[in-house]
N, CA, C, O and the ligand as a Tripos MOL2 file, in Angstrom:
@<TRIPOS>MOLECULE
protein
  301   299    76     0     0
PROTEIN
NO_CHARGES

@<TRIPOS>ATOM
      1 N          38.8740   32.0690   19.1480 N.3       1 MET1
      2 CA         37.3740   32.6270   19.0220 C.3       1 MET1
      3 C          36.9080   32.2350   17.6270 C.2       1 MET1
      4 O          35.7990   31.7250   17.4640 O.2       1 MET1
      5 N          37.7510   32.4720   16.6120 N.am      2 ALA2
      6 CA         37.4520   32.1370   15.3500 C.3       2 ALA2
      7 C          37.2390   30.7040   15.0950 C.2       2 ALA2
      8 O          36.4750   30.3320   14.2040 O.2       2 ALA2
      9 N          37.9310   29.8340   15.8960 N.am      3 LYS3
     10 CA         37.8060   28.4360   15.8460 C.3       3 LYS3
     11 C          36.5020   28.0020   16.2000 C.2       3 LYS3
     12 O          35.9450   27.1660   15.4880 O.2       3 LYS3
     13 N          35.8590   28.5310   17.3590 N.am      4 ILE4
     14 CA         34.6500   28.2200   17.9040 C.3       4 ILE4
     15 C          33.6540   28.5230   16.8690 C.2       4 ILE4
     16 O          32.7880   27.7020   16.5670 O.2       4 ILE4
     17 N          33.7510   29.6860   16.3130 N.am      5 LEU5
     18 CA         32.7260   30.0930   15.3200 C.3       5 LEU5
     19 C          32.6070   29.1820   14.1360 C.2       5 LEU5
     20 O          31.5350   28.7970   13.6710 O.2       5 LEU5
     21 N          33.9130   28.8390   13.6460 N.am      6 PHE6
     22 CA         34.1520   27.7390   12.5400 C.3       6 PHE6
     23 C          33.3430   26.4340   12.9810 C.2       6 PHE6
     24 O          32.5950   25.8310   12.2110 O.2       6 PHE6
     25 N          33.5580   26.0980   14.2040 N.am      7 LEU7
     26 CA         32.8880   24.8850   14.6390 C.3       7 LEU7
     27 C          31.4490   25.0100   14.7840 C.2       7 LEU7
     28 O          30.7950   23.9760   14.6460 O.2       7 LEU7
     29 N          30.8710   26.0420   15.0260 N.am      8 VAL8
     30 CA         29.3820   26.1910   15.1030 C.3       8 VAL8
     31 C          28.8170   26.3210   13.8070 C.2       8 VAL8
     32 O          27.7160   25.8190   13.5820 O.2       8 VAL8
     33 N          29.4240   26.9180   12.9540 N.am      9 ILE9
     34 CA         29.0260   26.8720   11.4420 C.3       9 ILE9
     35 C          28.9910   25.5700   10.8790 C.2       9 ILE9
     36 O          27.9730   25.1570   10.3230 O.2       9 ILE9
     37 N          30.1810   24.7890   10.9950 N.am     10 GLY10
     38 CA         30.1890   23.4920   10.6770 C.3      10 GLY10
     39 C          29.0860   22.7220   11.0150 C.2      10 GLY10
     40 O          28.4610   22.1010   10.1550 O.2      10 GLY10
     41 N          28.7480   22.7050   12.3700 N.am     11 PHE11
     42 CA         27.8210   21.9460   13.0030 C.3      11 PHE11
     43 C          26.3900   22.2960   12.4230 C.2      11 PHE11
     44 O          25.5650   21.4040   12.2240 O.2      11 PHE11
     45 N          26.1290   23.6190   12.1630 N.am     12 LEU12
     46 CA         24.9140   23.9650   11.6030 C.3      12 LEU12
     47 C          24.7450   23.4920   10.0600 C.2      12 LEU12
     48 O          23.6390   23.2400    9.5840 O.2      12 LEU12
     49 N          25.8230   23.4080    9.4090 N.am     13 ILE13
     50 CA         25.9420   22.9280    7.9820 C.3      13 ILE13
     51 C          25.3640   21.3980    7.9810 C.2      13 ILE13
     52 O          24.4650   20.9870    7.2480 O.2      13 ILE13
     53 N          26.0650   20.6600    8.9450 N.am     14 VAL14
     54 CA         25.8590   19.2870    9.0420 C.3      14 VAL14
     55 C          24.3210   18.8720    9.6050 C.2      14 VAL14
     56 O          23.7170   17.8560    9.2580 O.2      14 VAL14
     57 N          23.9190   19.6980   10.3750 N.am     15 TYR15
     58 CA         22.5210   19.5240   10.8470 C.3      15 TYR15
     59 C          21.4830   19.9070    9.8190 C.2      15 TYR15
     60 O          20.4110   19.3040    9.7690 O.2      15 TYR15
     61 N          21.7680   20.8560    9.0340 N.am     16 ALA16
     62 CA         20.8730   21.1640    8.0180 C.3      16 ALA16
     63 C          20.8330   19.9990    6.8330 C.2      16 ALA16
     64 O          19.8130   19.6070    6.2660 O.2      16 ALA16
     65 N          22.1550   19.5530    6.6030 N.am     17 ILE17
     66 CA         22.0080   18.3250    5.6240 C.3      17 ILE17
     67 C          21.3360   17.2060    6.1570 C.2      17 ILE17
     68 O          20.6100   16.5620    5.4000 O.2      17 ILE17
     69 N          21.4670   16.8470    7.4150 N.am     18 LEU18
     70 CA         21.0820   15.6810    8.0890 C.3      18 LEU18
     71 C          19.3110   15.8780    8.0470 C.2      18 LEU18
     72 O          18.5210   14.9780    7.7600 O.2      18 LEU18
     73 N          19.0230   17.0140    8.3390 N.am     19 LYS19
     74 CA         17.5310   17.4180    8.4190 C.3      19 LYS19
     75 C          16.8040   17.1680    6.9710 C.2      19 LYS19
     76 O          15.7270   16.5910    6.8170 O.2      19 LYS19
     77 N          17.6140   17.7180    5.9640 N.am     20 SER20
     78 CA         17.0290   17.5410    4.6950 C.3      20 SER20
     79 C          16.9380   16.0630    4.1330 C.2      20 SER20
     80 O          16.0160   15.6210    3.4470 O.2      20 SER20
     81 N          17.9910   15.4290    4.5250 N.am     21 TYR21
     82 CA         18.0950   14.0160    4.1170 C.3      21 TYR21
     83 C          16.9920   13.1370    4.8250 C.2      21 TYR21
     84 O          16.4330   12.2120    4.2350 O.2      21 TYR21
     85 N          16.7160   13.4890    6.1290 N.am     22 LYS22
     86 CA         15.7170   12.7960    6.8280 C.3      22 LYS22
     87 C          14.3460   13.0090    6.2000 C.2      22 LYS22
     88 O          13.5410   12.0880    6.0620 O.2      22 LYS22
     89 N          14.1310   14.1870    5.8490 N.am     23 LYS23
     90 CA         12.9200   14.5840    5.1570 C.3      23 LYS23
     91 C          12.6490   13.7790    4.0500 C.2      23 LYS23
     92 O          11.5630   13.2090    3.9420 O.2      23 LYS23
     93 N          13.7100   13.6600    3.0560 N.am     24 LYS24
     94 CA         13.6880   12.8000    1.9130 C.3      24 LYS24
     95 C          13.4610   11.3850    2.2480 C.2      24 LYS24
     96 O          12.6590   10.7570    1.5570 O.2      24 LYS24
     97 N          14.0170   10.8570    3.1390 N.am     25 VAL25
     98 CA         13.8110    9.4220    3.5130 C.3      25 VAL25
     99 C          12.3480    9.2000    3.8970 C.2      25 VAL25
    100 O          11.6570    8.3140    3.3930 O.2      25 VAL25
    101 N          11.9030   10.1060    4.8690 N.am     26 GLU26
    102 CA         10.4300   10.0700    5.4090 C.3      26 GLU26
    103 C           9.4770   10.0450    4.1000 C.2      26 GLU26
    104 O           8.6040    9.1860    3.9790 O.2      26 GLU26
    105 N           9.7040   11.0410    3.1350 N.am     27 ARG27
    106 CA          8.8890   11.1540    2.0220 C.3      27 ARG27
    107 C           8.7780    9.7920    1.2660 C.2      27 ARG27
    108 O           7.6900    9.3560    0.8890 O.2      27 ARG27
    109 N           9.9920    9.1300    1.0610 N.am     28 ARG28
    110 CA         10.0510    7.8820    0.2570 C.3      28 ARG28
    111 C           9.3980    6.7620    1.0010 C.2      28 ARG28
    112 O           8.8410    5.8500    0.3910 O.2      28 ARG28
    113 N           9.4640    6.8180    2.4870 N.am     29 GLY29
    114 CA          8.9340    5.6040    3.0300 C.3      29 GLY29
    115 C           7.3520    5.5550    3.3320 C.2      29 GLY29
    116 O           6.8140    4.6600    3.9830 O.2      29 GLY29
    117 N           6.7310    6.5930    2.7920 N.am     30 GLU30
    118 CA          5.3260    6.5340    2.9300 C.3      30 GLU30
    119 C           4.6140    5.4500    2.4440 C.2      30 GLU30
    120 O           4.9540    4.9840    1.3560 O.2      30 GLU30
    121 N           3.5390    4.8860    3.1510 N.am     31 PRO31
    122 CA          2.9640    3.5850    2.7270 C.3      31 PRO31
    123 C           2.0950    3.7300    1.5380 C.2      31 PRO31
    124 O           1.3890    4.7350    1.4490 O.2      31 PRO31
    125 N           2.0780    2.7900    0.5820 N.am     32 PRO32
    126 CA          1.1660    3.0770   -0.5560 C.3      32 PRO32
    127 C          -0.2240    3.0310   -0.2830 C.2      32 PRO32
    128 O          -0.7680    2.1910    0.4350 O.2      32 PRO32
    129 N          -0.8730    4.1240   -0.9840 N.am     33 ARG33
    130 CA         -2.3900    4.4920   -0.6050 C.3      33 ARG33
    131 C          -3.2470    3.6530   -1.3550 C.2      33 ARG33
    132 O          -2.8560    3.1630   -2.4140 O.2      33 ARG33
    133 N          -4.4590    3.4280   -0.8760 N.am     34 GLY34
    134 CA         -5.4790    2.7460   -1.5020 C.3      34 GLY34
    135 C          -5.2220    1.1870   -1.5690 C.2      34 GLY34
    136 O          -5.4750    0.5930   -2.6170 O.2      34 GLY34
    137 N          -4.7880    0.6010   -0.6100 N.am     35 ALA35
    138 CA         -4.6750   -0.7250   -0.6680 C.3      35 ALA35
    139 C          -5.9690   -1.3110   -0.9930 C.2      35 ALA35
    140 O          -7.0060   -0.8920   -0.4790 O.2      35 ALA35
    141 N          -5.9320   -2.4330   -1.9780 N.am     36 GLU36
    142 CA         -7.2920   -2.9820   -2.3630 C.3      36 GLU36
    143 C          -8.0350   -3.9120   -1.6440 C.2      36 GLU36
    144 O          -7.5190   -4.8410   -1.0220 O.2      36 GLU36
    145 N          -9.3100   -3.6800   -1.7120 N.am     37 ASP37
    146 CA        -10.1540   -4.5780   -0.8620 C.3      37 ASP37
    147 C         -10.0730   -6.0320   -1.2630 C.2      37 ASP37
    148 O          -9.9150   -6.3620   -2.4380 O.2      37 ASP37
    149 N         -10.1830   -6.8980   -0.2690 N.am     38 MET38
    150 CA        -10.0250   -8.3530   -0.5740 C.3      38 MET38
    151 C         -11.5200   -8.9740   -0.6770 C.2      38 MET38
    152 O         -12.3380   -8.6270    0.1760 O.2      38 MET38
    153 N         -11.8280   -9.7100   -1.5020 N.am     39 VAL39
    154 CA        -13.1800  -10.4270   -1.5100 C.3      39 VAL39
    155 C         -13.1910  -11.8470   -1.5100 C.2      39 VAL39
    156 O         -12.1790  -12.3970   -1.9440 O.2      39 VAL39
    157 N         -14.1080  -12.5320   -1.1210 N.am     40 ARG40
    158 CA        -13.9860  -14.0260   -0.9620 C.3      40 ARG40
    159 C         -14.9140  -14.6780   -2.0190 C.2      40 ARG40
    160 O         -16.0530  -14.2690   -2.2480 O.2      40 ARG40
    161 N         -14.2730  -15.8270   -2.7030 N.am     41 CYS41
    162 CA        -15.0590  -16.4620   -3.5860 C.3      41 CYS41
    163 C         -16.2640  -17.2790   -2.9250 C.2      41 CYS41
    164 O         -16.0710  -18.1040   -2.0310 O.2      41 CYS41
    165 N         -17.3890  -17.0080   -3.3910 N.am     42 ALA42
    166 CA        -18.6170  -17.6560   -2.8810 C.3      42 ALA42
    167 C         -18.6470  -19.1440   -2.9800 C.2      42 ALA42
    168 O         -19.2700  -19.8710   -2.2060 O.2      42 ALA42
    169 N         -17.8970  -19.5610   -4.0370 N.am     43 GLN43
    170 CA        -17.8840  -21.0530   -4.2230 C.3      43 GLN43
    171 C         -16.9120  -21.8310   -3.5370 C.2      43 GLN43
    172 O         -17.2640  -22.8190   -2.8940 O.2      43 GLN43
    173 N         -15.5610  -21.4330   -3.6220 N.am     44 CYS44
    174 CA        -14.3990  -22.2580   -2.9000 C.3      44 CYS44
    175 C         -13.9690  -21.3950   -1.6510 C.2      44 CYS44
    176 O         -13.3160  -21.9600   -0.7730 O.2      44 CYS44
    177 N         -14.3000  -20.0320   -1.5130 N.am     45 GLY45
    178 CA        -13.7840  -19.4240   -0.2320 C.3      45 GLY45
    179 C         -12.4160  -18.7500   -0.4120 C.2      45 GLY45
    180 O         -11.9500  -18.1650    0.5660 O.2      45 GLY45
    181 N         -11.7470  -18.7720   -1.5240 N.am     46 VAL46
    182 CA        -10.4610  -18.1850   -1.5790 C.3      46 VAL46
    183 C         -10.4790  -16.6980   -1.7050 C.2      46 VAL46
    184 O         -11.4550  -16.1470   -2.2160 O.2      46 VAL46
    185 N          -9.4030  -15.9810   -1.2460 N.am     47 HIS47
    186 CA         -9.4800  -14.5370   -1.1310 C.3      47 HIS47
    187 C          -8.7770  -14.1230   -2.2540 C.2      47 HIS47
    188 O          -7.8510  -14.7960   -2.7070 O.2      47 HIS47
    189 N          -9.1790  -12.9580   -2.7960 N.am     48 LEU48
    190 CA         -8.6120  -12.2960   -3.8400 C.3      48 LEU48
    191 C          -8.9150  -10.8440   -4.1350 C.2      48 LEU48
    192 O         -10.0090  -10.4140   -3.7690 O.2      48 LEU48
    193 N          -8.0840  -10.0560   -4.7430 N.am     49 PRO49
    194 CA         -8.5290   -8.6170   -4.8440 C.3      49 PRO49
    195 C          -9.6950   -8.3420   -5.5370 C.2      49 PRO49
    196 O          -9.9460   -9.0850   -6.4860 O.2      49 PRO49
    197 N         -10.5690   -7.3220   -5.2450 N.am     50 ARG50
    198 CA        -11.7570   -7.2820   -5.8020 C.3      50 ARG50
    199 C         -11.6650   -6.9010   -7.3130 C.2      50 ARG50
    200 O         -12.5810   -7.2600   -8.0530 O.2      50 ARG50
    201 N         -10.6420   -6.2140   -7.7970 N.am     51 SER51
    202 CA        -10.4330   -6.0630   -9.3370 C.3      51 SER51
    203 C         -10.2970   -7.4110   -9.9750 C.2      51 SER51
    204 O         -10.8100   -7.6140  -11.0760 O.2      51 SER51
    205 N          -9.6230   -8.3550   -9.3330 N.am     52 GLU52
    206 CA         -9.4200   -9.6730  -10.1290 C.3      52 GLU52
    207 C         -10.7110  -10.7050   -9.9360 C.2      52 GLU52
    208 O         -10.6700  -11.8500  -10.3850 O.2      52 GLU52
    209 N         -11.7540  -10.2250   -9.2840 N.am     53 SER53
    210 CA        -12.7510  -11.1420   -8.9690 C.3      53 SER53
    211 C         -13.7990  -10.9690  -10.1530 C.2      53 SER53
    212 O         -13.7400  -10.0740  -10.9950 O.2      53 SER53
    213 N         -14.6850  -11.8790  -10.0910 N.am     54 LEU54
    214 CA        -15.8380  -11.8700  -10.9810 C.3      54 LEU54
    215 C         -17.0500  -11.6510  -10.0170 C.2      54 LEU54
    216 O         -17.0450  -12.1910   -8.9110 O.2      54 LEU54
    217 N         -18.1090  -10.8480  -10.4360 N.am     55 THR55
    218 CA        -19.1200  -10.5350   -9.7070 C.3      55 THR55
    219 C         -20.3190  -10.7640  -10.3990 C.2      55 THR55
    220 O         -20.3470  -10.7300  -11.6290 O.2      55 THR55
    221 N         -21.4940  -11.0390   -9.5900 N.am     56 THR56
    222 CA        -22.9340  -11.0020  -10.3500 C.3      56 THR56
    223 C         -23.6660   -9.9040   -9.5790 C.2      56 THR56
    224 O         -23.2010   -9.2620   -8.6380 O.2      56 THR56
    225 N         -24.8630   -9.7890  -10.1110 N.am     57 ASN57
    226 CA        -25.7350   -8.5610   -9.7030 C.3      57 ASN57
    227 C         -26.4020   -8.9400   -8.2190 C.2      57 ASN57
    228 O         -27.2060   -8.1530   -7.7200 O.2      57 ASN57
    229 N         -26.0830  -10.0200   -7.6190 N.am     58 ASN58
    230 CA        -26.5140  -10.3810   -6.3240 C.3      58 ASN58
    231 C         -25.4510  -10.2780   -5.2100 C.2      58 ASN58
    232 O         -25.5460  -10.8860   -4.1440 O.2      58 ASN58
    233 N         -24.3540   -9.3990   -5.5650 N.am     59 GLN59
    234 CA        -23.4030   -9.0130   -4.7350 C.3      59 GLN59
    235 C         -22.3270  -10.1520   -4.3670 C.2      59 GLN59
    236 O         -21.5280   -9.9740   -3.4470 O.2      59 GLN59
    237 N         -22.3450  -11.1470   -5.0110 N.am     60 ALA60
    238 CA        -21.4820  -12.2440   -4.8250 C.3      60 ALA60
    239 C         -20.1190  -12.2400   -5.6720 C.2      60 ALA60
    240 O         -20.1570  -11.8060   -6.8230 O.2      60 ALA60
    241 N         -18.9830  -12.6850   -5.1590 N.am     61 TYR61
    242 CA        -17.7990  -12.5980   -5.7540 C.3      61 TYR61
    243 C         -17.3050  -14.0430   -5.9950 C.2      61 TYR61
    244 O         -17.4500  -14.9760   -5.2050 O.2      61 TYR61
    245 N         -16.6630  -14.0960   -7.2760 N.am     62 TYR62
    246 CA        -16.0220  -15.4820   -7.5270 C.3      62 TYR62
    247 C         -14.6270  -15.1320   -7.9950 C.2      62 TYR62
    248 O         -14.2820  -14.0030   -8.3440 O.2      62 TYR62
    249 N         -13.8010  -16.2850   -7.9670 N.am     63 CYS63
    250 CA        -12.3360  -16.2940   -8.3900 C.3      63 CYS63
    251 C         -12.2700  -16.4770   -9.9400 C.2      63 CYS63
    252 O         -11.4280  -15.9400  -10.6610 O.2      63 CYS63
    253 N         -13.3350  -17.3610  -10.3830 N.am     64 CYS64
    254 CA        -13.0940  -17.5810  -11.8660 C.3      64 CYS64
    255 C         -14.5860  -17.7870  -12.3280 C.2      64 CYS64
    256 O         -15.4790  -17.8890  -11.4880 O.2      64 CYS64
    257 N         -14.8190  -17.8430  -13.5730 N.am     65 ALA65
    258 CA        -16.0690  -17.7640  -14.3350 C.3      65 ALA65
    259 C         -16.6180  -19.3700  -14.1290 C.2      65 ALA65
    260 O         -17.8350  -19.5480  -14.1950 O.2      65 ALA65
    261 N         -15.9140  -20.2840  -13.9350 N.am     66 ASP66
    262 CA        -16.1920  -21.6110  -13.6840 C.3      66 ASP66
    263 C         -16.9250  -21.8470  -12.4350 C.2      66 ASP66
    264 O         -17.9390  -22.5440  -12.4230 O.2      66 ASP66
    265 N         -16.4310  -21.2720  -11.3500 N.am     67 HIS67
    266 CA        -17.0250  -21.1740   -9.9410 C.3      67 HIS67
    267 C         -18.2460  -20.3590   -9.9060 C.2      67 HIS67
    268 O         -19.1780  -20.6980   -9.1770 O.2      67 HIS67
    269 N         -18.3160  -19.1570  -10.7470 N.am     68 ARG68
    270 CA        -19.5850  -18.3760  -10.8530 C.3      68 ARG68
    271 C         -20.7380  -19.4530  -11.4750 C.2      68 ARG68
    272 O         -21.8390  -19.6610  -10.9660 O.2      68 ARG68
    273 N         -20.2730  -20.0040  -12.5480 N.am     69 ARG69
    274 CA        -21.2930  -20.8070  -13.0850 C.3      69 ARG69
    275 C         -21.9690  -22.0190  -12.2490 C.2      69 ARG69
    276 O         -23.1660  -22.3040  -12.2070 O.2      69 ARG69
    277 N         -20.8280  -22.6900  -11.5610 N.am     70 THR70
    278 CA        -21.2410  -23.7320  -10.6020 C.3      70 THR70
    279 C         -22.1300  -23.3010   -9.4270 C.2      70 THR70
    280 O         -23.0550  -23.9750   -8.9740 O.2      70 THR70
    281 N         -21.7180  -22.0360   -8.9670 N.am     71 HIS71
    282 CA        -22.6720  -21.5430   -7.7740 C.3      71 HIS71
    283 C         -23.9790  -21.2080   -8.1650 C.2      71 HIS71
    284 O         -24.9810  -21.5150   -7.5180 O.2      71 HIS71
    285 N         -23.9740  -20.4890   -9.3750 N.am     72 GLU72
    286 CA        -25.4200  -20.1640   -9.8740 C.3      72 GLU72
    287 C         -26.1660  -21.3540  -10.0970 C.2      72 GLU72
    288 O         -27.3660  -21.3740   -9.8270 O.2      72 GLU72
    289 N         -25.5740  -22.3580  -10.5670 N.am     73 ARG73
    290 CA        -26.3770  -23.7350  -10.8650 C.3      73 ARG73
    291 C         -27.0150  -24.2610   -9.5630 C.2      73 ARG73
    292 O         -28.1720  -24.6590   -9.4300 O.2      73 ARG73
    293 N         -25.9220  -24.1810   -8.5040 N.am     74 THR74
    294 CA        -26.4240  -24.9580   -7.2700 C.3      74 THR74
    295 C         -27.2290  -24.1650   -6.3890 C.2      74 THR74
    296 O         -27.8200  -24.7350   -5.4720 O.2      74 THR74
    297 N         -27.3440  -22.7920   -6.5600 N.am     75 SER75
    298 CA        -28.2770  -22.0670   -5.5690 C.3      75 SER75
    299 C         -29.5380  -21.6470   -6.3050 C.2      75 SER75
    300 O         -30.4320  -21.0480   -5.7070 O.2      75 SER75
    301 ZN        -13.4270  -20.0820   -6.4940 Zn       76 ZN76
@<TRIPOS>BOND
     1     1     2 1
     2     2     3 1
     3     3     4 2
     4     3     5 am
     5     5     6 1
     6     6     7 1
     7     7     8 2
     8     7     9 am
     9     9    10 1
    10    10    11 1
    11    11    12 2
    12    11    13 am
    13    13    14 1
    14    14    15 1
    15    15    16 2
    16    15    17 am
    17    17    18 1
    18    18    19 1
    19    19    20 2
    20    19    21 am
    21    21    22 1
    22    22    23 1
    23    23    24 2
    24    23    25 am
    25    25    26 1
    26    26    27 1
    27    27    28 2
    28    27    29 am
    29    29    30 1
    30    30    31 1
    31    31    32 2
    32    31    33 am
    33    33    34 1
    34    34    35 1
    35    35    36 2
    36    35    37 am
    37    37    38 1
    38    38    39 1
    39    39    40 2
    40    39    41 am
    41    41    42 1
    42    42    43 1
    43    43    44 2
    44    43    45 am
    45    45    46 1
    46    46    47 1
    47    47    48 2
    48    47    49 am
    49    49    50 1
    50    50    51 1
    51    51    52 2
    52    51    53 am
    53    53    54 1
    54    54    55 1
    55    55    56 2
    56    55    57 am
    57    57    58 1
    58    58    59 1
    59    59    60 2
    60    59    61 am
    61    61    62 1
    62    62    63 1
    63    63    64 2
    64    63    65 am
    65    65    66 1
    66    66    67 1
    67    67    68 2
    68    67    69 am
    69    69    70 1
    70    70    71 1
    71    71    72 2
    72    71    73 am
    73    73    74 1
    74    74    75 1
    75    75    76 2
    76    75    77 am
    77    77    78 1
    78    78    79 1
    79    79    80 2
    80    79    81 am
    81    81    82 1
    82    82    83 1
    83    83    84 2
    84    83    85 am
    85    85    86 1
    86    86    87 1
    87    87    88 2
    88    87    89 am
    89    89    90 1
    90    90    91 1
    91    91    92 2
    92    91    93 am
    93    93    94 1
    94    94    95 1
    95    95    96 2
    96    95    97 am
    97    97    98 1
    98    98    99 1
    99    99   100 2
   100    99   101 am
   101   101   102 1
   102   102   103 1
   103   103   104 2
   104   103   105 am
   105   105   106 1
   106   106   107 1
   107   107   108 2
   108   107   109 am
   109   109   110 1
   110   110   111 1
   111   111   112 2
   112   111   113 am
   113   113   114 1
   114   114   115 1
   115   115   116 2
   116   115   117 am
   117   117   118 1
   118   118   119 1
   119   119   120 2
   120   119   121 am
   121   121   122 1
   122   122   123 1
   123   123   124 2
   124   123   125 am
   125   125   126 1
   126   126   127 1
   127   127   128 2
   128   127   129 am
   129   129   130 1
   130   130   131 1
   131   131   132 2
   132   131   133 am
   133   133   134 1
   134   134   135 1
   135   135   136 2
   136   135   137 am
   137   137   138 1
   138   138   139 1
   139   139   140 2
   140   139   141 am
   141   141   142 1
   142   142   143 1
   143   143   144 2
   144   143   145 am
   145   145   146 1
   146   146   147 1
   147   147   148 2
   148   147   149 am
   149   149   150 1
   150   150   151 1
   151   151   152 2
   152   151   153 am
   153   153   154 1
   154   154   155 1
   155   155   156 2
   156   155   157 am
   157   157   158 1
   158   158   159 1
   159   159   160 2
   160   159   161 am
   161   161   162 1
   162   162   163 1
   163   163   164 2
   164   163   165 am
   165   165   166 1
   166   166   167 1
   167   167   168 2
   168   167   169 am
   169   169   170 1
   170   170   171 1
   171   171   172 2
   172   171   173 am
   173   173   174 1
   174   174   175 1
   175   175   176 2
   176   175   177 am
   177   177   178 1
   178   178   179 1
   179   179   180 2
   180   179   181 am
   181   181   182 1
   182   182   183 1
   183   183   184 2
   184   183   185 am
   185   185   186 1
   186   186   187 1
   187   187   188 2
   188   187   189 am
   189   189   190 1
   190   190   191 1
   191   191   192 2
   192   191   193 am
   193   193   194 1
   194   194   195 1
   195   195   196 2
   196   195   197 am
   197   197   198 1
   198   198   199 1
   199   199   200 2
   200   199   201 am
   201   201   202 1
   202   202   203 1
   203   203   204 2
   204   203   205 am
   205   205   206 1
   206   206   207 1
   207   207   208 2
   208   207   209 am
   209   209   210 1
   210   210   211 1
   211   211   212 2
   212   211   213 am
   213   213   214 1
   214   214   215 1
   215   215   216 2
   216   215   217 am
   217   217   218 1
   218   218   219 1
   219   219   220 2
   220   219   221 am
   221   221   222 1
   222   222   223 1
   223   223   224 2
   224   223   225 am
   225   225   226 1
   226   226   227 1
   227   227   228 2
   228   227   229 am
   229   229   230 1
   230   230   231 1
   231   231   232 2
   232   231   233 am
   233   233   234 1
   234   234   235 1
   235   235   236 2
   236   235   237 am
   237   237   238 1
   238   238   239 1
   239   239   240 2
   240   239   241 am
   241   241   242 1
   242   242   243 1
   243   243   244 2
   244   243   245 am
   245   245   246 1
   246   246   247 1
   247   247   248 2
   248   247   249 am
   249   249   250 1
   250   250   251 1
   251   251   252 2
   252   251   253 am
   253   253   254 1
   254   254   255 1
   255   255   256 2
   256   255   257 am
   257   257   258 1
   258   258   259 1
   259   259   260 2
   260   259   261 am
   261   261   262 1
   262   262   263 1
   263   263   264 2
   264   263   265 am
   265   265   266 1
   266   266   267 1
   267   267   268 2
   268   267   269 am
   269   269   270 1
   270   270   271 1
   271   271   272 2
   272   271   273 am
   273   273   274 1
   274   274   275 1
   275   275   276 2
   276   275   277 am
   277   277   278 1
   278   278   279 1
   279   279   280 2
   280   279   281 am
   281   281   282 1
   282   282   283 1
   283   283   284 2
   284   283   285 am
   285   285   286 1
   286   286   287 1
   287   287   288 2
   288   287   289 am
   289   289   290 1
   290   290   291 1
   291   291   292 2
   292   291   293 am
   293   293   294 1
   294   294   295 1
   295   295   296 2
   296   295   297 am
   297   297   298 1
   298   298   299 1
   299   299   300 2
@<TRIPOS>SUBSTRUCTURE
     1 MET1         2 RESIDUE 1 A MET
     2 ALA2         6 RESIDUE 1 A ALA
     3 LYS3        10 RESIDUE 1 A LYS
     4 ILE4        14 RESIDUE 1 A ILE
     5 LEU5        18 RESIDUE 1 A LEU
     6 PHE6        22 RESIDUE 1 A PHE
     7 LEU7        26 RESIDUE 1 A LEU
     8 VAL8        30 RESIDUE 1 A VAL
     9 ILE9        34 RESIDUE 1 A ILE
    10 GLY10       38 RESIDUE 1 A GLY
    11 PHE11       42 RESIDUE 1 A PHE
    12 LEU12       46 RESIDUE 1 A LEU
    13 ILE13       50 RESIDUE 1 A ILE
    14 VAL14       54 RESIDUE 1 A VAL
    15 TYR15       58 RESIDUE 1 A TYR
    16 ALA16       62 RESIDUE 1 A ALA
    17 ILE17       66 RESIDUE 1 A ILE
    18 LEU18       70 RESIDUE 1 A LEU
    19 LYS19       74 RESIDUE 1 A LYS
    20 SER20       78 RESIDUE 1 A SER
    21 TYR21       82 RESIDUE 1 A TYR
    22 LYS22       86 RESIDUE 1 A LYS
    23 LYS23       90 RESIDUE 1 A LYS
    24 LYS24       94 RESIDUE 1 A LYS
    25 VAL25       98 RESIDUE 1 A VAL
    26 GLU26      102 RESIDUE 1 A GLU
    27 ARG27      106 RESIDUE 1 A ARG
    28 ARG28      110 RESIDUE 1 A ARG
    29 GLY29      114 RESIDUE 1 A GLY
    30 GLU30      118 RESIDUE 1 A GLU
    31 PRO31      122 RESIDUE 1 A PRO
    32 PRO32      126 RESIDUE 1 A PRO
    33 ARG33      130 RESIDUE 1 A ARG
    34 GLY34      134 RESIDUE 1 A GLY
    35 ALA35      138 RESIDUE 1 A ALA
    36 GLU36      142 RESIDUE 1 A GLU
    37 ASP37      146 RESIDUE 1 A ASP
    38 MET38      150 RESIDUE 1 A MET
    39 VAL39      154 RESIDUE 1 A VAL
    40 ARG40      158 RESIDUE 1 A ARG
    41 CYS41      162 RESIDUE 1 A CYS
    42 ALA42      166 RESIDUE 1 A ALA
    43 GLN43      170 RESIDUE 1 A GLN
    44 CYS44      174 RESIDUE 1 A CYS
    45 GLY45      178 RESIDUE 1 A GLY
    46 VAL46      182 RESIDUE 1 A VAL
    47 HIS47      186 RESIDUE 1 A HIS
    48 LEU48      190 RESIDUE 1 A LEU
    49 PRO49      194 RESIDUE 1 A PRO
    50 ARG50      198 RESIDUE 1 A ARG
    51 SER51      202 RESIDUE 1 A SER
    52 GLU52      206 RESIDUE 1 A GLU
    53 SER53      210 RESIDUE 1 A SER
    54 LEU54      214 RESIDUE 1 A LEU
    55 THR55      218 RESIDUE 1 A THR
    56 THR56      222 RESIDUE 1 A THR
    57 ASN57      226 RESIDUE 1 A ASN
    58 ASN58      230 RESIDUE 1 A ASN
    59 GLN59      234 RESIDUE 1 A GLN
    60 ALA60      238 RESIDUE 1 A ALA
    61 TYR61      242 RESIDUE 1 A TYR
    62 TYR62      246 RESIDUE 1 A TYR
    63 CYS63      250 RESIDUE 1 A CYS
    64 CYS64      254 RESIDUE 1 A CYS
    65 ALA65      258 RESIDUE 1 A ALA
    66 ASP66      262 RESIDUE 1 A ASP
    67 HIS67      266 RESIDUE 1 A HIS
    68 ARG68      270 RESIDUE 1 A ARG
    69 ARG69      274 RESIDUE 1 A ARG
    70 THR70      278 RESIDUE 1 A THR
    71 HIS71      282 RESIDUE 1 A HIS
    72 GLU72      286 RESIDUE 1 A GLU
    73 ARG73      290 RESIDUE 1 A ARG
    74 THR74      294 RESIDUE 1 A THR
    75 SER75      298 RESIDUE 1 A SER
    76 ZN76       301 GROUP 0 **** ****
């Protein structure tokens, strides 16, 4: 009888350890939040993160100052 009780307690301990381990893994595996918006260069069409782009007051995005200048000259 004592042997069965020991087995049950042992099983409960293992179960508790596995449960806490799983919770830890799940928390670490969360996807990164706030994935950045991608914008398109109005001159060459390359895609780049919004924070790395250059913009003008007419809502257009550019990959570099050179393309902004070129596009503003041609439009
Ligand atoms: Zn460009």
